[in-house]
C-alpha positions as CSV (number, residue, x, y, z in Angstrom):
1,X,-20.4,-7.3,32.8
2,X,-18.4,-10.4,33.6
3,X,-15.7,-11.9,31.4
4,X,-18.0,-14.3,29.5
5,X,-20.6,-11.6,28.9
6,X,-17.9,-9.3,27.6
7,X,-16.6,-12.0,25.3
8,X,-20.0,-12.7,23.8
9,X,-20.8,-9.0,23.4
10,X,-17.5,-8.4,21.6
11,X,-18.0,-11.4,19.4
12,X,-21.4,-10.1,18.2
13,X,-20.0,-6.6,17.6
14,X,-17.0,-8.0,15.8
15,X,-19.2,-10.2,13.6
16,X,-21.3,-7.1,12.7
17,X,-18.1,-5.1,11.8
18,X,-16.6,-7.9,9.7
19,X,-19.9,-8.5,7.9
20,X,-19.9,-4.9,6.7
21,X,-16.2,-4.9,5.8
22,X,-15.4,-4.7,2.0
23,X,-11.8,-5.9,1.6
24,X,-11.9,-5.1,-2.2
25,X,-12.6,-1.4,-1.9
26,X,-9.0,-0.1,-2.2
27,X,-8.3,-2.5,-5.0
28,X,-11.3,-1.1,-6.7
29,X,-9.8,2.4,-6.3
30,X,-6.5,1.3,-7.6
31,X,-8.1,-0.3,-10.7
32,X,-10.2,2.9,-11.1
33,X,-7.0,4.9,-11.2
34,X,-5.5,2.5,-13.7
35,X,-8.6,2.9,-15.9
36,X,-8.6,6.7,-15.6
37,X,-4.9,6.7,-16.5
38,X,-5.6,4.7,-19.7
39,X,-8.7,6.8,-20.6
40,X,-7.6,10.1,-19.2
41,X,-7.9,12.2,-22.4
42,X,-11.5,11.2,-22.9
43,X,-12.5,11.2,-19.2
44,X,-11.0,14.6,-18.3
45,X,-11.8,16.6,-21.4
46,X,-15.0,18.1,-19.9
47,X,-13.3,18.7,-16.5
48,X,-9.9,20.0,-17.6
49,X,-11.1,23.5,-18.4
50,X,-11.7,24.0,-14.7
51,X,-8.2,22.8,-13.7
52,X,-5.8,23.3,-16.6
53,X,-2.6,25.2,-16.1
54,X,-2.1,28.6,-17.5
55,X,-0.5,28.4,-21.0
56,X,-2.3,25.1,-21.7
57,X,-4.8,26.1,-24.4
58,X,-7.0,23.0,-24.6
59,X,-5.9,21.3,-21.3
60,X,-4.3,18.4,-23.1
61,X,-0.8,19.1,-21.6
62,X,-2.3,19.3,-18.1
63,X,-3.8,15.9,-18.6
64,X,-0.6,14.5,-20.0
65,X,1.5,15.7,-17.1
66,X,-0.1,16.9,-13.9
67,X,-3.2,14.8,-13.9
68,X,-1.3,11.8,-15.1
69,X,1.3,12.2,-12.3
70,X,-1.5,12.8,-9.8
71,X,-3.2,9.5,-10.6
72,X,0.1,7.7,-9.9
73,X,0.4,9.4,-6.5
74,X,-3.2,8.7,-5.6
75,X,-2.6,5.0,-6.5
76,X,0.5,4.9,-4.3
77,X,-1.6,6.4,-1.4
78,X,-4.3,3.7,-1.9
79,X,-1.7,0.9,-1.7
80,X,-0.1,2.3,1.5
81,X,-3.5,2.7,3.1
82,X,-4.4,-0.8,2.1
83,X,-1.4,-2.2,3.9
84,X,-2.2,-0.1,6.9
85,X,-5.8,-1.5,6.9
86,X,-4.4,-5.0,7.2
87,X,-2.1,-4.2,10.1
88,X,-4.9,-2.2,11.8
89,X,-7.0,-5.3,11.8
90,X,-4.2,-7.4,13.1
91,X,-3.5,-4.9,15.9
92,X,-7.1,-4.8,16.9
93,X,-7.5,-8.6,17.0
94,X,-4.6,-9.0,19.4
95,X,-7.1,-8.1,22.1
96,X,-10.4,-9.7,20.9
97,X,-12.5,-8.3,23.8
98,X,-11.7,-4.8,22.7
99,X,-11.5,-5.3,18.9
100,X,-14.1,-2.7,18.2
101,X,-12.5,0.0,20.4
102,X,-9.1,-0.6,18.8
103,X,-10.2,-0.8,15.1
104,X,-12.5,2.2,15.2
105,X,-10.2,4.4,17.3
106,X,-7.3,4.4,14.8
107,X,-3.8,4.9,16.2
108,X,-1.6,5.6,13.1
109,X,1.7,5.6,14.9
110,X,1.1,2.1,16.4
111,X,0.0,0.7,13.1
112,X,3.0,2.1,11.2
113,X,5.4,0.8,13.8
114,X,3.8,-2.7,13.7
115,X,4.3,-2.8,9.9
116,X,7.9,-1.9,10.1
117,X,8.7,-4.2,13.0
118,X,6.8,-7.3,11.7
119,X,8.8,-10.3,10.8
120,X,6.8,-12.5,8.4
121,X,8.1,-15.9,9.6
122,X,5.8,-18.9,10.0
123,X,5.0,-18.3,13.7
124,X,4.1,-14.7,13.2
125,X,2.1,-15.4,10.1
126,X,0.0,-18.0,11.9
127,X,-0.7,-15.5,14.7
128,X,-1.5,-12.7,12.4
129,X,-3.8,-14.7,10.1
130,X,-5.3,-16.8,12.9
131,X,-4.5,-20.4,12.1
132,X,-2.3,-23.1,13.7
133,X,1.1,-23.7,12.1
134,X,1.9,-27.0,13.7
135,X,-0.8,-29.1,11.9
136,X,0.2,-32.4,10.5
137,X,-2.1,-33.8,7.8
138,X,-2.6,-37.5,7.3
139,X,-2.3,-37.4,3.5
140,X,0.7,-36.0,1.7
141,X,-1.2,-33.9,-0.8
142,X,-3.0,-31.9,2.0
143,X,0.3,-31.3,3.8
144,X,1.9,-30.1,0.6
145,X,-0.9,-27.7,-0.1
146,X,-0.9,-26.4,3.5
147,X,2.9,-25.8,3.4
148,X,2.6,-24.1,0.1
149,X,-0.2,-21.9,1.3
150,X,1.7,-20.8,4.4
151,X,4.7,-20.0,2.3
152,X,2.6,-18.0,-0.1
153,X,1.2,-16.0,2.7
154,X,4.7,-15.4,4.1
155,X,5.8,-14.1,0.7
156,X,2.8,-11.9,0.1
157,X,3.2,-10.3,3.5
158,X,6.9,-9.8,3.1
159,X,6.3,-8.2,-0.3
160,X,3.8,-5.7,0.9
161,X,5.9,-4.7,3.9
162,X,8.8,-4.1,1.6
163,X,6.6,-1.9,-0.6
164,X,5.3,0.0,2.5
165,X,8.8,0.7,3.7
166,X,9.9,1.9,0.3
167,X,6.9,4.1,-0.5
168,X,5.8,5.4,2.8
169,X,7.8,8.6,2.3
170,X,6.2,9.2,-1.1
171,X,2.8,8.7,0.5
172,X,3.5,11.1,3.3
173,X,4.7,13.8,0.9
174,X,1.6,13.4,-1.2
175,X,-0.7,13.3,1.8
176,X,0.8,16.1,3.9
177,X,1.3,19.5,2.1
178,X,1.3,18.0,-1.4
179,X,5.1,18.1,-1.4
180,X,5.2,16.4,-4.8
181,X,6.2,18.1,-8.1
182,X,3.3,17.4,-10.4
183,X,5.2,19.4,-12.9
184,X,8.8,18.3,-12.1
185,X,10.6,20.6,-14.4
186,X,8.2,23.5,-14.2
187,X,7.3,23.5,-17.9
188,X,4.1,22.8,-19.8
189,X,4.4,19.8,-22.0
190,X,5.1,20.5,-25.7
191,X,2.9,19.0,-28.4
192,X,5.8,16.6,-29.1
193,X,5.8,15.4,-25.5
194,X,2.0,15.0,-25.5
195,X,2.2,12.9,-28.6
196,X,4.9,10.8,-27.1
197,X,2.8,10.3,-23.9
198,X,-0.2,9.3,-26.0
199,X,1.9,6.7,-27.9
200,X,3.2,5.2,-24.7
201,X,6.8,6.4,-25.4
202,X,7.1,8.8,-22.4
203,X,7.7,7.2,-19.0
204,X,6.1,9.0,-16.0
205,X,8.6,11.0,-14.0
206,X,7.4,10.3,-10.5
207,X,9.4,12.0,-7.8
208,X,8.8,13.7,-4.4
209,X,10.6,16.6,-2.7
210,X,13.0,16.1,0.2
211,X,14.8,18.9,2.1
212,X,17.2,16.8,4.3
213,X,21.0,16.7,3.7
214,X,22.4,13.7,2.0
215,X,23.9,12.2,5.2
216,X,20.6,12.2,7.0
217,X,18.7,11.2,3.9
218,X,21.0,8.2,3.4
219,X,20.5,7.0,6.9
220,X,16.7,7.2,6.7
221,X,16.6,5.6,3.3
222,X,15.5,8.7,1.3
223,X,18.6,8.9,-0.8
224,X,19.8,6.2,-3.2
225,X,23.2,6.8,-4.8
226,X,22.1,4.7,-7.8
227,X,19.6,7.4,-8.6
228,X,22.1,10.2,-8.3
229,X,21.4,13.7,-6.9
230,X,19.0,16.0,-8.6
231,X,18.3,19.4,-7.1
232,X,15.7,21.5,-8.9
233,X,15.8,25.3,-8.5
234,X,19.6,25.2,-8.7
235,X,19.8,28.9,-9.7
236,X,22.6,31.5,-9.4
237,X,21.1,32.6,-6.1
238,X,21.1,29.1,-4.8
239,X,24.4,27.6,-6.1
240,X,26.9,29.6,-3.9
241,X,25.0,28.7,-0.8
242,X,24.0,25.1,-1.4
243,X,26.3,23.8,1.3
244,X,24.8,26.0,3.9
245,X,21.2,25.4,2.7
246,X,21.8,21.7,2.8
247,X,23.2,21.8,6.4
248,X,20.0,23.7,7.3
249,X,17.8,21.1,5.6
250,X,16.5,24.0,3.6
251,X,16.8,23.1,0.0
252,X,15.0,21.0,-2.6
253,X,16.0,17.5,-3.8
254,X,14.2,14.9,-5.8
255,X,13.5,11.5,-4.2
256,X,12.8,8.7,-6.8
257,X,10.6,5.6,-6.3
258,X,12.5,2.6,-4.9
259,X,11.6,0.8,-8.1
260,X,13.0,3.4,-10.4
261,X,13.6,2.7,-13.2
262,X,10.8,0.1,-13.7
263,X,8.1,1.8,-11.7
264,X,4.7,1.4,-13.3
265,X,1.0,1.2,-12.6
266,X,1.1,-2.5,-13.1
267,X,3.4,-2.7,-10.1
268,X,0.9,-0.9,-8.0
269,X,-2.0,-3.0,-9.1
270,X,0.0,-6.1,-8.1
271,X,0.7,-4.7,-4.7
272,X,-3.0,-4.0,-4.2
273,X,-3.9,-7.5,-5.3
274,X,-1.4,-9.0,-2.8
275,X,-2.8,-6.9,0.0
276,X,-6.4,-7.8,-0.9
277,X,-5.4,-11.5,-0.6
278,X,-3.9,-10.9,2.8
279,X,-6.9,-9.0,4.1
280,X,-9.4,-11.5,2.8
281,X,-7.4,-14.3,4.5
282,X,-7.4,-12.3,7.8
283,X,-11.2,-11.5,7.6
284,X,-12.2,-15.1,6.9
285,X,-10.0,-16.7,9.5
286,X,-10.7,-14.2,12.2
287,X,-14.4,-14.5,11.6
288,X,-14.2,-18.3,11.9
289,X,-12.1,-17.9,15.1
290,X,-14.5,-15.6,17.0
291,X,-17.6,-17.5,16.0
292,X,-16.2,-21.0,16.7
293,X,-17.7,-22.8,19.6
294,X,-16.7,-26.5,19.3
295,X,-16.1,-29.2,16.7
296,X,-13.9,-28.9,13.6
297,X,-12.2,-25.7,12.8
298,X,-11.6,-24.2,9.3
299,X,-9.2,-21.6,8.0
300,X,-8.3,-20.1,4.6
301,X,-5.0,-19.8,2.8
302,X,-4.3,-17.9,-0.5
303,X,-3.7,-19.9,-3.6
304,X,-3.5,-17.3,-6.5
305,X,-3.7,-13.7,-5.5
306,X,-4.1,-12.4,-9.0
307,X,-7.2,-14.5,-9.7
308,X,-8.3,-14.2,-6.1
309,X,-8.3,-17.9,-5.4
310,X,-7.9,-19.6,-2.0
311,X,-8.6,-22.9,-0.3
312,X,-10.0,-23.9,3.0
313,X,-8.3,-26.3,5.5
314,X,-10.3,-28.2,8.1
315,X,-9.0,-29.7,11.3
316,X,-10.2,-30.8,14.8
317,X,-8.4,-28.7,17.4
318,X,-8.1,-31.5,20.0
319,X,-6.4,-33.8,17.4
320,X,-4.1,-31.5,15.4
């Protein structure tokens, strides 16, 4: 297989892959979690008898606390994976002739590092989303719209990277070993707490466990002095030895969301919508790139991520 044959084969396989790709799936999962959260008492009433905690007679307290918290964690996981999807696509497209090999054989460490190191400036945004950034349009309105679209894409990418860096640890604790307190204070909700939750007057207490001492946790971003230090299980048998346990990284401490207070399902839905807009931009632009032969080129830029609106720019490569 010569170079040209490899290019054509890779193009056809890439087109096949992109044609089957559904960039809205994780958003659908996030919106499903949101709907389940809003309708949890009705949805889970026939399921909860199989999963309710002991001491919870009708399962309502389990729905109000453990299942409610679990839905939040599952939504965080979908958002983190959504962002990883985008950067996995970008990583694979850096070597078009081996796009399929790189996208199907997933290398988590490389994807994670690329997210954390990525700088969403104009040059990198153009390379990631496959459009030229040095275009000059003949009419002012087209130029303004292009510049606004590029800026929007920079902002969206910057926002989702910030979310990823802030919530990756929470995702890891949920994904690996379920190191998350679904019942943070170890108690079954009282009827008063259930009633407050049903009325919307009981904010979710979303935290994950960490075991690292404060010095190390501060360096790696897993301790925020604004949130204070909360150590559950601070019993008489623990208190005298907390210093030694801490030095051994062998104690429990709560880690709060970066957006605490203010964390909400609406925030997660917004992140998912932003990521969807980024992935759709990539898919459309990369598809046009690998299938282009000659003549005018087109690329897409996001307009309104919440309403899923975008617009298409057209240019002739030899004249831009």
